[in-house]
N, C-alpha and C positions, 0 to 999 in steps of 0.2 A: 588481466581482464579488467576492463574499466566499469564504472558504474552504469554507463550507457549499455554495455554488453549484458550486464546482469539484468537491467531493466527490460531490455529486448527479450531475453530468454524467459523471464517471468511472464511477460506479456503473451508470448507464444504458448508457453506451457499451460497457462490458465485461460487461453483463448479470450483475452480481454480486448475490447474495443476502446477507442478514445473516451467515449461516454462512461464506460465502466471504470476506467482509470480516474476520471474526474470524480465520480461518485465515491470511489475508494478513498481518494485523498480528502474528500469532504467529510468522511467519517472521523478524521483526526483534525478537522477544522483547518485544512490546508487548501487554499484556493489556487487554481491554475487554469490557464486557458488551453483550448485544443491546439492552438498554434505553438504554444510553448512545449506541449507534449510531443507534437510532431517533430519539433526541432531536435529532440533527444534521439529520435529513431532514424534520422537522416544519416547519410554517409559522412565520414569525417571531412572529406574534401568539399562538401556542399557549402555554399556561402552562408546558409542559414542554420548550419549545424550548431548545436549548443551542448556543452558538456553538462552531464547530469551531476549535480553536486551531492555531497553526502546528506545534506538536509532533506532534499527531495526524495532520495532513495530511502532514507530512514523513515520518513513520513509515509511513503508508499508501502513499505514493509509492515509498519504498524497498522495502517489501514487495511492491508490485505489480511492480517491476522484477525481483525475485527470482522471483516467481510466473510471469512471462512468459518470462524469459530463462534462469532457473536460477541457482544460486548462483555467485558470482564465484570464478574459480579463484585459488588461492593464488599469491603473487608468484613463488615458486620454480618452480611448475608451468608458468606461462606462458612463462618463459624457456627451459625445456627443450623445449617444443613448438615454439618459434620456431627453436631450433637444429636440431631434427629436420627441419623444413621446408626450411631452408637447405641441408642436406646432400643433399637429394633432387634 
């Protein structure tokens, strides 16, 4: 299974449009155009097909985590919340 296949399956599973993917990638400061995204979802024999590299898929997955869960709390904030819970 290629990175393109994984990207396609995630797109369908989460019902994402091109604009959604651009916003998700922007969450991790990765800029990409709609035409580049569409090139990943073309058939392999299409002249404008482009292989999805590890960097793009990695950034998309990191952005998807932020999109679904929210931003990761800072290290200092998580320790304070644990202390508050233990005092209760």
